[in-house]
N, C-alpha and C positions, 0 to 999 in steps of 0.2 A: 665527325658525327655532329649532327645538328641538334642544338639544345632547344627544346620546346618551351614556349612562353606559357606559363600557367597563371591563372588569376584565381585567387581565393574568393568565393562568393560570400557576400556579406548582406546583412539585413539593412533596413533603413537607418538603424542606429550604429552602423559600421561594425556590428558584431559578426564574427565569422559563423557560418552555418556548418553544423556538424553532420557527419554521415550517420544516419540512424536507419537500421534495417527493420524490416517487418518482424523479424525474430525478436529484436529488442522490444518493439512495441507490444507484441503478443506476450512476452514474458512479464512485462509490467502489468498488462491487462489481466493476466491470470492471477497475479499477486493481489491486485485490487479486487477481483471477483472473489478471491478467497476471503478477504476481509469483509466484503459485502455480504457473504453468506452468513455471517453472524448477526445480521440485522434483526431477523425475525425472532431468534431466541433471546437476544438482548432486550427487545421490546417486551417480551413476556416477563423477563426478570425485572425490568423497570416497572411494569404494572404491579408486580408482586410487592415491590418496595414502595411504590407510590400510594398504595392503599393504606391510608393513615387513620382508618376508622378506630374509634375508641369504644370500648376498652380493647387492649391488645390481647390476642389469644396466644399466650405464652407457649402452650402445647403445640400449636400450629407452627409457630416460629421455630421451636426446637426441632420439630419434625421436618420442616423444609430446609433447615440450615445446611445439612449435609449435601443434599442434591444441588442447592444453589451454589454452595462453595465449590462443588465439583465442576459445575458449568463455568463458574468464574475462573477457576484454575485452568481449565482447558482453553478458555478464551485467552487468558493472559499468555499462556505458552504459545498459542498460535499467533497471537498479535505480535509478540516479541520476535518470533521467527519471521513473520511477514515484514515487519519494520526493518529487521536486519537485511533481509533479501532486497527490499526496496532501496536501502542505502547502498548496497553493493551494485545494484542495477544502475542507479543514478550516477554513482562514481564511475562506472564503466562508460556510461553515455558521455560524461563530461570529458573523458580521456579520448574519445573517438576523434578520428582525423577530420580535418576541415574539408568541406566540399571544394574541389578544384575544377576549374574549367580551362581547357586549353584554347588558346587563341588561334 
């Protein structure tokens, strides 16, 4: 049986190139889009807290506290889930096989 000569493709810095599928890229893109979906609501929350006019309306702060805390809690849960998922996806990408080219 004849043994094939294979060459591992490398970058200019002599780093091996990993095999990355479209499925891997789309999975990461979906996770990033999920994080980006929070942008609009977080801007609203930021505007709420950025308004530093005096005197403070303590009744309004007390009234808004529950809703803002619920938004923040939901964001933190989703953010933690997305970060964990991204770490797993990146770990899987780092373990991928190197691209081989036969001569």
